[in-house]
Every structure is written in C-alpha cells, then in structure tokens.
N, C-alpha and C positions, 0 to 999 in steps of 0.2 A: 504494500500500500504506500503510495507516494504522498508527498506533502500536499499535492493538489487535491487528492481525495479527502484528506483531513480538513482542508479549507472548505471544500464544498459541503462536506457532511456537517461541519460546525456551523456553517451559514444556514443550512437547512434546519438544523435543530434550533437555532436562534429564531428563525422565521416561524417555525412551528410553535415555539413558546409564545411569541407575540400574537399569533393567530388564535391560539387557544384562549389567551387572556382577553383578547378583543371580543371573541365570540361569547365568552361568559359575561362580559360587560353589556353587550347588546341584549342578550337574553334576560339579564337582570333588569335592565331598563324597560324592556318590553313588558315583562311581568309586572313591574311596578306601575306602568302606564295602564295596563289592563285593569289592575285592582283599583287604581284611582278613577278610571272612567266608570267602573261599576259603582263605586261609592258616589260619584257625581250624578249618575243616572238615578240613583235612589234618593238623591238630595240629602245624603247623610252628612252630618256636620263633623264627623270624626276624622281624625287625621290618619292617613294611611302610612304604614311603616314599610321599610324596604323588605321585599319578599326574600331576597337572597343577597345579602351584602357580599360583594365580590372584593376581597382584599387579596393582595399578593400572597400573604401567608396562609390563606385558606386552601389554595390549590397547590398541591405538591407537584403535580405534573409540570406546571409552569417553571418552578424552580429547578426541577431535575433536568428538563430540556435545556434551560438556560445555562446551567452549570456544565452539562455535557457539551453544549455548543461552544462555550468559551474555552473549555479544555481542548476540544478538537481543533478549534480555530487557532489557538496559541501553539499547539503541537504541530500545526501545519507550517509554521514559519521556522526555518532553521535558526538555532540559537548561536552557533559559532560560524565563523567565516571559513569557508573551505578554500584550501589552496588549489589553484588551477594548475594542472600539469603544464610545465613549460614546453613549448614547441621549439625544437632545435633543428 
C-alpha cells in the first residue's frame, strides 16, 4: 500500500465523518420542525424541546472516522527526506 492510498483513504474517512455528522444535524432539525409544527397546529402554548440533541460527543462513529482519517492522512505523507540515487 502506497502513500497515495493512505491519503485517499484518510480523505474518504474524513469526508464520511462530516457527512454522517451533517446528516444527523439535518435529521434532528427536521424532527424538531415537525414537532413544532404539530404543536403550532394544535395552538399549544408549550415550548417544544429538541427531539435528539446532536452533539459531537454523542456519536462515536463521527469521532472514530475522524481519528482514522487523520491517522491515515498523516501516515500518507513521508516523514523523512529520502535521498535520491545519484545518476552518474
């Protein structure tokens, strides 16, 4: 496995982490809006609470994917300078 493969896989994991987090935020906001519209339709005066509070520490998959992505991305870049063979 080359360094390019690690860079690509690390980038994919970071993007997947962001997509999962974004999808959860969208679903949470939609659920909250549905509950609020139901309360408004019934002319209820009570305040609606968040259905599913999405915090980064609540979802373990976001953190796991982000950590794996960073590790793979960092390992894709060589740490030392390689000596090129001299052409004579």
